[in-house]
BABALUM-560391 format. One record per residue (C-alpha): z, y, x; residue number from 1; residue in three letters. Coordinates in steps of 0.1 Angstrom, whole numbers, plus 2048, in hexadecimal, padded with zeros to 3 digits. Layout:
<sites>
[site [Z Y X] NUM Ala]
...
</sites>
This chain:
<sites>
[site [70D A11 77C] 1 Unk]
[site [6F4 9FD 793] 2 Unk]
[site [6EF A1E 7AB] 3 Unk]
[site [719 A1E 7B0] 4 Unk]
[site [716 9FC 7B6] 5 Unk]
[site [6F7 9FD 7D0] 6 Unk]
[site [709 A1B 7E0] 7 Unk]
[site [729 A09 7E5] 8 Unk]
[site [717 9EC 7F3] 9 Unk]
[site [705 9FE 808] 10 Unk]
[site [723 A10 816] 11 Unk]
[site [732 9EF 81B] 12 Unk]
[site [719 9D9 82E] 13 Unk]
[site [726 9CA 850] 14 Unk]
[site [72B 9E0 870] 15 Unk]
[site [73A 9CE 892] 16 Unk]
[site [744 9E5 8A7] 17 Unk]
[site [75A 9E4 8C6] 18 Unk]
[site [76F A04 8BD] 19 Unk]
[site [779 9F6 898] 20 Unk]
[site [799 9E5 8A1] 21 Unk]
[site [7A1 A05 8B0] 22 Unk]
[site [798 A1B 895] 23 Unk]
[site [7A9 A03 87C] 24 Unk]
[site [7CA A0A 891] 25 Unk]
[site [7C5 A30 896] 26 Unk]
[site [7C1 A2F 86C] 27 Unk]
[site [7E4 A1D 869] 28 Unk]
[site [7F3 A38 882] 29 Unk]
[site [7E5 A52 86B] 30 Unk]
[site [7F3 A43 84D] 31 Unk]
[site [816 A40 85D] 32 Unk]
[site [812 A62 868] 33 Unk]
[site [80C A6E 841] 34 Unk]
[site [82B A59 83A] 35 Unk]
[site [840 A6D 84D] 36 Unk]
[site [82B A90 845] 37 Unk]
[site [82A A8A 823] 38 Unk]
[site [83F A6D 810] 39 Unk]
[site [85E A7D 7FD] 40 Unk]
[site [858 AA0 80C] 41 Unk]
[site [84A ABF 802] 42 Unk]
[site [829 AC6 810] 43 Unk]
[site [818 AE6 81E] 44 Unk]
[site [811 AEB 83E] 45 Unk]
[site [816 AC0 849] 46 Unk]
[site [7F3 ABF 835] 47 Unk]
[site [7E1 AD7 84D] 48 Unk]
[site [7F3 AC4 86B] 49 Unk]
[site [7E9 AA0 85C] 50 Unk]
[site [7C5 AB3 857] 51 Unk]
[site [7C0 ABD 880] 52 Unk]
[site [7CE A97 888] 53 Unk]
[site [7B0 A87 874] 54 Unk]
[site [79A A9F 882] 55 Unk]
[site [7A6 A96 8A8] 56 Unk]
[site [7A5 A71 89E] 57 Unk]
[site [782 A75 88E] 58 Unk]
[site [772 A84 8AD] 59 Unk]
[site [782 A6C 8C5] 60 Unk]
[site [76F A51 8B5] 61 Unk]
[site [74E A63 8AB] 62 Unk]
[site [749 A7C 8C8] 63 Unk]
[site [728 A62 8D6] 64 Unk]
[site [717 A73 8B1] 65 Unk]
[site [724 A95 8B8] 66 Unk]
[site [70E AB0 8D0] 67 Unk]
[site [71F AD0 8D9] 68 Unk]
[site [710 AE8 8C0] 69 Unk]
[site [715 AD4 8A0] 70 Unk]
[site [73F AD1 8B0] 71 Unk]
[site [741 AF1 8AE] 72 Unk]
[site [736 AF7 88E] 73 Unk]
[site [749 ADF 882] 74 Unk]
[site [767 AE7 893] 75 Unk]
[site [762 B0D 882] 76 Unk]
[site [75E AFC 862] 77 Unk]
[site [77D AEB 866] 78 Unk]
[site [78B B07 870] 79 Unk]
[site [784 B1C 854] 80 Unk]
[site [78F B02 83E] 81 Unk]
[site [7B1 AFF 849] 82 Unk]
[site [7BB B28 84A] 83 Unk]
[site [7C0 B26 824] 84 Unk]
[site [7D9 B08 825] 85 Unk]
[site [7EA B1A 83D] 86 Unk]
[site [7F2 B35 82E] 87 Unk]
[site [7FC B28 811] 88 Unk]
[site [7F1 B02 803] 89 Unk]
[site [7E8 B00 7E1] 90 Unk]
[site [7D3 AEC 7CA] 91 Unk]
[site [7B1 B04 7D8] 92 Unk]
[site [7C0 B04 7F9] 93 Unk]
[site [7C3 ADF 7F6] 94 Unk]
[site [79A ADE 7EA] 95 Unk]
[site [78F AF7 805] 96 Unk]
[site [7A1 ADF 821] 97 Unk]
[site [795 AC0 815] 98 Unk]
[site [76E ACE 80E] 99 Unk]
[site [771 AD9 830] 100 Unk]
[site [77E ABE 841] 101 Unk]
[site [75E AA8 82F] 102 Unk]
[site [742 AC2 83B] 103 Unk]
[site [754 AC3 85E] 104 Unk]
[site [74A A9E 860] 105 Unk]
[site [72A AA3 851] 106 Unk]
[site [71D ABE 867] 107 Unk]
[site [72E AA7 886] 108 Unk]
[site [723 A89 884] 109 Unk]
[site [6FF A8A 86C] 110 Unk]
[site [6E5 A9E 875] 111 Unk]
[site [6CC A8C 862] 112 Unk]
[site [6D6 A9E 843] 113 Unk]
[site [6C5 AC0 843] 114 Unk]
[site [6C0 AC7 820] 115 Unk]
[site [6DA AD5 803] 116 Unk]
[site [6D7 AB5 7EE] 117 Unk]
[site [6D8 A9B 808] 118 Unk]
[site [6F7 AAC 814] 119 Unk]
[site [706 AAB 7F3] 120 Unk]
[site [6FE A86 7EE] 121 Unk]
[site [70C A82 810] 122 Unk]
[site [72C A91 809] 123 Unk]
[site [72F A82 7E7] 124 Unk]
[site [72D A5B 7F6] 125 Unk]
[site [747 A68 80C] 126 Unk]
[site [75C A73 7F5] 127 Unk]
[site [758 A5A 7D8] 128 Unk]
[site [74E A3A 7E9] 129 Unk]
[site [75E A44 80E] 130 Unk]
[site [781 A39 803] 131 Unk]
[site [774 A14 7F5] 132 Unk]
[site [76A A08 819] 133 Unk]
[site [78A A07 829] 134 Unk]
[site [794 9DF 822] 135 Unk]
[site [771 9D1 822] 136 Unk]
[site [76B 9DF 845] 137 Unk]
[site [78A 9DD 852] 138 Unk]
[site [78A 9B6 84A] 139 Unk]
[site [76C 9B7 85E] 140 Unk]
[site [77D 9BA 87D] 141 Unk]
[site [78F 99B 87C] 142 Unk]
[site [76A 989 871] 143 Unk]
[site [769 98C 84D] 144 Unk]
[site [754 969 84B] 145 Unk]
[site [774 959 85D] 146 Unk]
[site [78E 968 848] 147 Unk]
[site [77E 95F 827] 148 Unk]
[site [773 93E 831] 149 Unk]
[site [799 93B 83C] 150 Unk]
[site [7A5 947 81D] 151 Unk]
[site [78F 930 80D] 152 Unk]
[site [797 913 81E] 153 Unk]
[site [7C2 917 819] 154 Unk]
[site [7B9 91F 7F3] 155 Unk]
[site [7BB 8FC 7E7] 156 Unk]
[site [7D7 8F2 7FC] 157 Unk]
[site [7EC 90F 7F3] 158 Unk]
[site [7E2 90C 7D1] 159 Unk]
[site [7E9 8E6 7CA] 160 Unk]
[site [80A 8EB 7E7] 161 Unk]
[site [814 903 7C4] 162 Unk]
[site [811 8EB 7AE] 163 Unk]
[site [822 8CC 7C0] 164 Unk]
[site [841 8E6 7CB] 165 Unk]
[site [841 8EE 7A1] 166 Unk]
[site [841 8CA 79A] 167 Unk]
[site [85A 8C4 7B3] 168 Unk]
[site [871 8E5 7A7] 169 Unk]
[site [86D 8CF 784] 170 Unk]
[site [879 8B1 791] 171 Unk]
[site [890 8BB 7AA] 172 Unk]
[site [8AE 8D5 79E] 173 Unk]
[site [8B4 8D3 7C4] 174 Unk]
[site [892 8E4 7CD] 175 Unk]
[site [895 8F3 7AC] 176 Unk]
[site [8B1 90B 7BC] 177 Unk]
[site [89B 914 7DC] 178 Unk]
[site [881 91E 7C9] 179 Unk]
[site [897 935 7B2] 180 Unk]
[site [89F 948 7D3] 181 Unk]
[site [87D 951 7D7] 182 Unk]
[site [87D 969 7BC] 183 Unk]
[site [865 984 7C2] 184 Unk]
[site [87F 99E 7B6] 185 Unk]
[site [891 995 7D0] 186 Unk]
[site [877 9A0 7EC] 187 Unk]
[site [86B 9C0 7D8] 188 Unk]
[site [892 9CA 7DA] 189 Unk]
[site [885 9D4 800] 190 Unk]
[site [861 9E2 7F8] 191 Unk]
[site [859 A02 7E8] 192 Unk]
[site [839 9FD 7D6] 193 Unk]
[site [834 A22 7D5] 194 Unk]
[site [836 A26 7F6] 195 Unk]
[site [81F A07 7FC] 196 Unk]
[site [804 A17 7E5] 197 Unk]
[site [809 A37 7F8] 198 Unk]
[site [7FF A28 818] 199 Unk]
[site [7E1 A15 806] 200 Unk]
[site [7D6 A39 7FA] 201 Unk]
[site [7DA A49 818] 202 Unk]
[site [7C7 A2C 82B] 203 Unk]
[site [7A8 A2E 814] 204 Unk]
[site [7A5 A50 818] 205 Unk]
[site [7A9 A5A 83C] 206 Unk]
[site [790 A38 846] 207 Unk]
[site [771 A47 83D] 208 Unk]
[site [779 A66 855] 209 Unk]
[site [77E A4E 871] 210 Unk]
[site [763 A32 869] 211 Unk]
[site [748 A4C 861] 212 Unk]
[site [72A A3E 852] 213 Unk]
[site [711 A50 83E] 214 Unk]
[site [6F9 A3E 829] 215 Unk]
[site [6D9 A4E 833] 216 Unk]
[site [6DD A54 859] 217 Unk]
[site [6E5 A3A 876] 218 Unk]
[site [70A A31 87D] 219 Unk]
[site [721 A51 88D] 220 Unk]
[site [722 A3F 8AC] 221 Unk]
[site [709 A33 8C6] 222 Unk]
[site [714 A0F 8C8] 223 Unk]
[site [70C A05 8A7] 224 Unk]
[site [6FE 9E5 8A6] 225 Unk]
[site [6E1 9E5 88C] 226 Unk]
[site [6D4 9C3 879] 227 Unk]
[site [6CD 9B3 859] 228 Unk]
[site [6E7 9B9 83D] 229 Unk]
[site [6F9 99C 835] 230 Unk]
[site [70E 993 814] 231 Unk]
[site [731 99A 820] 232 Unk]
[site [744 981 806] 233 Unk]
[site [729 968 809] 234 Unk]
[site [73E 94D 819] 235 Unk]
[site [753 94B 7FC] 236 Unk]
[site [738 943 7EA] 237 Unk]
[site [72A 923 7FD] 238 Unk]
[site [74C 917 80B] 239 Unk]
[site [74F 8F3 803] 240 Unk]
[site [772 8EE 7F4] 241 Unk]
[site [779 8CC 800] 242 Unk]
[site [769 8CC 821] 243 Unk]
[site [77F 8B7 83E] 244 Unk]
[site [78D 8DC 847] 245 Unk]
[site [79C 8E0 823] 246 Unk]
[site [7A4 8BE 824] 247 Unk]
[site [7B8 8BA 842] 248 Unk]
[site [7D2 8D9 839] 249 Unk]
[site [7D7 8D0 817] 250 Unk]
[site [7E1 8AB 824] 251 Unk]
[site [7F8 8BC 840] 252 Unk]
[site [806 8D5 827] 253 Unk]
[site [80C 8BA 80B] 254 Unk]
[site [81D 8A2 825] 255 Unk]
[site [838 8BB 82F] 256 Unk]
[site [83D 8C3 80B] 257 Unk]
[site [83F 8A0 805] 258 Unk]
[site [857 89A 81E] 259 Unk]
[site [86D 8B1 813] 260 Unk]
[site [871 8A0 7F0] 261 Unk]
[site [871 87E 7FD] 262 Unk]
[site [88C 886 814] 263 Unk]
[site [8A2 898 7F6] 264 Unk]
[site [89C 879 7E4] 265 Unk]
[site [8A9 860 802] 266 Unk]
[site [8C8 876 804] 267 Unk]
[site [8D0 879 7DF] 268 Unk]
[site [8C1 85A 7D3] 269 Unk]
[site [8C4 843 7ED] 270 Unk]
[site [8E2 851 7FD] 271 Unk]
[site [8F4 85D 7E4] 272 Unk]
[site [8FF 87A 7F8] 273 Unk]
[site [913 894 7E0] 274 Unk]
[site [8FE 8A8 7CA] 275 Unk]
[site [900 8D0 7CA] 276 Unk]
[site [918 8DC 7B5] 277 Unk]
[site [910 8DA 78B] 278 Unk]
[site [8F9 8BE 790] 279 Unk]
[site [8FC 8A0 784] 280 Unk]
[site [8ED 87E 792] 281 Unk]
[site [8E2 87B 76C] 282 Unk]
[site [8D1 898 76B] 283 Unk]
[site [8C1 896 78F] 284 Unk]
[site [8B0 873 781] 285 Unk]
[site [8A7 884 761] 286 Unk]
[site [894 89D 76D] 287 Unk]
[site [87C 888 789] 288 Unk]
[site [86E 86B 778] 289 Unk]
[site [84F 87F 763] 290 Unk]
[site [84B 899 77B] 291 Unk]
[site [847 883 796] 292 Unk]
[site [82E 86A 788] 293 Unk]
[site [816 88E 781] 294 Unk]
[site [81D 892 7A3] 295 Unk]
[site [813 875 7AD] 296 Unk]
[site [7F2 871 798] 297 Unk]
[site [7E5 895 7A3] 298 Unk]
[site [7EC 885 7C7] 299 Unk]
[site [7D6 869 7BD] 300 Unk]
[site [7BB 87F 7AE] 301 Unk]
[site [7BA 896 7CB] 302 Unk]
[site [7B9 879 7E5] 303 Unk]
[site [79C 86D 7D0] 304 Unk]
[site [788 88C 7D1] 305 Unk]
[site [78F 895 7F4] 306 Unk]
[site [789 871 802] 307 Unk]
[site [767 866 7EB] 308 Unk]
[site [750 851 7FC] 309 Unk]
[site [73B 864 815] 310 Unk]
[site [74A 882 813] 311 Unk]
[site [753 897 836] 312 Unk]
[site [77A 88E 830] 313 Unk]
[site [76E 86A 833] 314 Unk]
[site [766 86A 855] 315 Unk]
[site [782 877 864] 316 Unk]
[site [799 865 87D] 317 Unk]
[site [7B7 87D 878] 318 Unk]
[site [7B6 883 850] 319 Unk]
[site [7B4 85C 84B] 320 Unk]
[site [7D9 858 859] 321 Unk]
[site [7E4 879 847] 322 Unk]
[site [7D6 86D 827] 323 Unk]
[site [7EA 848 82B] 324 Unk]
[site [807 85C 831] 325 Unk]
[site [807 871 813] 326 Unk]
[site [7FE 851 801] 327 Unk]
[site [81C 840 80C] 328 Unk]
[site [82E 85F 805] 329 Unk]
[site [821 85C 7E0] 330 Unk]
[site [82E 835 7DC] 331 Unk]
[site [850 842 7EA] 332 Unk]
[site [84F 85A 7CE] 333 Unk]
[site [848 845 7B3] 334 Unk]
[site [864 82E 7C3] 335 Unk]
[site [87A 849 7C1] 336 Unk]
[site [86F 852 79A] 337 Unk]
[site [876 82B 78F] 338 Unk]
[site [897 82C 7A1] 339 Unk]
[site [89E 850 790] 340 Unk]
[site [899 83D 76B] 341 Unk]
[site [8A8 820 776] 342 Unk]
[site [8C7 834 77E] 343 Unk]
[site [8C2 849 75B] 344 Unk]
[site [8C1 82A 748] 345 Unk]
[site [8DD 81B 757] 346 Unk]
[site [8EF 83E 744] 347 Unk]
[site [8D9 841 726] 348 Unk]
[site [8CC 81E 71B] 349 Unk]
[site [8AD 80F 71A] 350 Unk]
[site [891 81B 703] 351 Unk]
[site [869 80F 6FD] 352 Unk]
[site [85E 82F 70D] 353 Unk]
[site [873 82B 72F] 354 Unk]
[site [864 807 731] 355 Unk]
[site [843 814 72B] 356 Unk]
[site [84A 82F 748] 357 Unk]
[site [857 814 75E] 358 Unk]
[site [835 803 75A] 359 Unk]
[site [826 824 75D] 360 Unk]
[site [836 82B 77E] 361 Unk]
[site [82D 806 78C] 362 Unk]
[site [809 808 781] 363 Unk]
[site [807 82F 791] 364 Unk]
[site [816 81D 7B2] 365 Unk]
[site [7FB 7FE 7B0] 366 Unk]
[site [7DD 81E 7AB] 367 Unk]
[site [7ED 82D 7C8] 368 Unk]
[site [7E8 80F 7E0] 369 Unk]
[site [7C5 806 7CE] 370 Unk]
[site [7B8 828 7DE] 371 Unk]
[site [7C6 81D 802] 372 Unk]
[site [7B4 7FF 800] 373 Unk]
[site [796 810 7F6] 374 Unk]
[site [796 827 80E] 375 Unk]
[site [79D 80D 82A] 376 Unk]
[site [785 7F4 81F] 377 Unk]
[site [76B 810 817] 378 Unk]
[site [766 80A 7F5] 379 Unk]
[site [758 820 7D6] 380 Unk]
[site [765 82F 7BE] 381 Unk]
[site [758 816 7A4] 382 Unk]
[site [76D 7FB 7B8] 383 Unk]
[site [78A 80E 7B4] 384 Unk]
[site [788 814 78B] 385 Unk]
[site [77F 7EC 788] 386 Unk]
[site [79D 7E6 79B] 387 Unk]
[site [7AF 7FB 789] 388 Unk]
[site [7A2 7F0 76A] 389 Unk]
[site [7AD 7C7 772] 390 Unk]
[site [7CF 7D5 77C] 391 Unk]
[site [7D6 7E7 759] 392 Unk]
[site [7C7 7C7 747] 393 Unk]
[site [7DF 7AE 756] 394 Unk]
[site [7FA 7C9 750] 395 Unk]
[site [7F4 7CE 72D] 396 Unk]
[site [7EC 7AC 724] 397 Unk]
[site [811 7A0 738] 398 Unk]
[site [81F 7BC 71E] 399 Unk]
[site [810 7B0 6FF] 400 Unk]
[site [828 78B 707] 401 Unk]
[site [845 7A2 70C] 402 Unk]
[site [862 7A0 6F1] 403 Unk]
[site [86B 7C2 6F8] 404 Unk]
[site [878 7CB 6DB] 405 Unk]
[site [898 7AD 6E3] 406 Unk]
[site [895 7B8 707] 407 Unk]
[site [8A2 7DC 701] 408 Unk]
[site [8B8 7D0 6E2] 409 Unk]
[site [8C9 7B8 6FC] 410 Unk]
[site [8CA 7D0 71D] 411 Unk]
[site [8DA 7EE 702] 412 Unk]
[site [8F5 7D5 6F7] 413 Unk]
[site [8FE 7C9 71B] 414 Unk]
[site [901 7EA 72B] 415 Unk]
[site [911 7FE 70F] 416 Unk]
[site [935 805 70C] 417 Unk]
[site [93B 7EA 6EE] 418 Unk]
[site [92B 7D0 707] 419 Unk]
[site [936 7DC 72A] 420 Unk]
[site [94F 7EF 71F] 421 Unk]
[site [945 80C 735] 422 Unk]
[site [924 823 72D] 423 Unk]
[site [916 833 70D] 424 Unk]
[site [91E 826 6E7] 425 Unk]
[site [901 812 6E1] 426 Unk]
[site [8EA 823 6C8] 427 Unk]
[site [8EB 814 6A8] 428 Unk]
[site [8CA 821 698] 429 Unk]
[site [8B5 81B 6B3] 430 Unk]
[site [8BF 7F8 6B8] 431 Unk]
[site [8B7 7F1 690] 432 Unk]
[site [897 7FF 697] 433 Unk]
[site [88A 7E7 6AD] 434 Unk]
[site [889 7D3 694] 435 Unk]
[site [890 7AE 68C] 436 Unk]
[site [892 7A4 6B1] 437 Unk]
[site [8AF 7B3 6B5] 438 Unk]
[site [8C1 7A3 6A1] 439 Unk]
[site [8D2 78C 6BD] 440 Unk]
[site [8DD 7AC 6CB] 441 Unk]
[site [8EA 7BE 6AA] 442 Unk]
[site [900 79B 6A1] 443 Unk]
[site [90D 79D 6C4] 444 Unk]
[site [918 7C2 6BF] 445 Unk]
[site [929 7B4 6A0] 446 Unk]
[site [93A 797 6B1] 447 Unk]
[site [949 7AE 6CC] 448 Unk]
[site [955 7CD 6BB] 449 Unk]
[site [959 7BF 695] 450 Unk]
[site [976 7DD 692] 451 Unk]
[site [95B 7FB 698] 452 Unk]
[site [956 814 67A] 453 Unk]
[site [934 80D 679] 454 Unk]
[site [933 7E9 679] 455 Unk]
[site [92F 7E6 652] 456 Unk]
[site [90C 801 652] 457 Unk]
[site [902 7E7 671] 458 Unk]
[site [906 7C8 65F] 459 Unk]
[site [8F5 7D8 641] 460 Unk]
[site [8D5 7DD 65B] 461 Unk]
[site [8DC 7B9 666] 462 Unk]
[site [8D6 7AD 641] 463 Unk]
[site [8B7 7C3 641] 464 Unk]
[site [8A8 7B3 661] 465 Unk]
[site [8B0 792 656] 466 Unk]
[site [89C 795 638] 467 Unk]
[site [87B 7A7 64C] 468 Unk]
[site [882 785 665] 469 Unk]
[site [881 76B 645] 470 Unk]
[site [862 77D 63C] 471 Unk]
[site [855 779 65B] 472 Unk]
[site [857 754 65D] 473 Unk]
[site [841 74D 63E] 474 Unk]
[site [824 73C 648] 475 Unk]
[site [80E 75A 647] 476 Unk]
[site [822 771 65B] 477 Unk]
[site [82E 753 671] 478 Unk]
[site [82E 75F 699] 479 Unk]
[site [83C 74B 6B7] 480 Unk]
[site [854 769 6BE] 481 Unk]
[site [862 769 69E] 482 Unk]
[site [868 741 69E] 483 Unk]
[site [879 73F 6BE] 484 Unk]
[site [88B 75E 6B2] 485 Unk]
[site [895 74B 692] 486 Unk]
[site [8A3 72D 6A9] 487 Unk]
[site [8B6 748 6BE] 488 Unk]
[site [8C7 758 69F] 489 Unk]
[site [8CD 730 693] 490 Unk]
[site [8E0 72B 6B9] 491 Unk]
[site [8F1 745 6B8] 492 Unk]
[site [902 744 698] 493 Unk]
[site [907 71E 69E] 494 Unk]
[site [91B 72A 6BE] 495 Unk]
[site [92B 74D 6B1] 496 Unk]
[site [92D 74E 68B] 497 Unk]
[site [92A 776 681] 498 Unk]
[site [948 784 676] 499 Unk]
[site [949 792 653] 500 Unk]
[site [945 7B5 64C] 501 Unk]
[site [966 7CA 648] 502 Unk]
</sites>
């Protein structure tokens, strides 16, 4: 295994030569010729013609290393190998033709191998390892270092961009429909996979006969530049993925993606443009609230890492405006998420989790603004964490003083079919689960619709909650909120006495 790896590594050492682009073009032309001669056709004389074409192209590119005596011997060997194939193409004549082509190439371009063992090893390397050389060596035509670095620079933007597109597709049914059109099956209908594989095979087989490289000798051409052997794929190992170039590419791509999402939200949420067929505003709103928050969080994490203090991106005058623009788009995205959730709550009422989502979205928007402040003021990440912790503490402390039970109950009753004459019916089970703080809302439902079929069950649930409230008024369980509730119940019973259960 070690010998095989070392042999391939030796064969793949980089060579810079001005004729390599022409060689790549010639090999592509030979592959096209093979497609014309062989693919889907019966093979006979066509193989002989193709072998002659390979020999001619090889002689064209390797003539500098060939003298007349070796050229004559090579031509004689090739002519002898072609004769059986012209007579009849069968497995034996095919093997003779291939062997003759390889030996003729060896005689013409590798005078350093004189012993039988050396020639055998050279032919073995040509047949076994030569086809593995095409793609690595062809990439060197276009500067492999620049090529691999270009891949590395676009790897992170493309990966995160794909994630953002997937999140937008989960959040936006319109984008989902567009993405569904990019079905690989539709593309593969116009591509013949067997034919592509045939081309790949022919490129690999023909290349070692055109770009001749023997392991022991010099290169086939006199213009080969000798030098130290670099590692072809080393740039991939040392590229810093979050350098200024990668961040710049990422921000350009991300700003375009987020702009597309923002434009769609502007049309359908803010502009009330008609949605595509079979799509409701409720579905559009509900699909987007939570995935878009995940998108904003991922975007914030990228900005924190990319714009780390002292990093190369933080000093760029081009990157900073793009960061501010992208964070602004993320804030707009959070605003759209809040609007989506608000539209959904208007239809499907309020719950604890939906209130928590509103609060969480507000914190995310504040966190994005603090990120901009950190970059603009050139503060550390410790300052950013401290500012977010302070904001979180204030929000949590404020939430501890809010009576969410009563707020949810009153909101749902006021916006229900029973309270407003439109919308959905009140969820009685959820209403009673809110505890004694929902008693004023329950009393309101009973007074508004005493004829409804579930009033008896609701009145029984009210009585249980009244007993719980009475226990909460004991001095050991007393709370200011419970005391305020009792005063509200007393005032409500005085102004609007409860209807008897029917």
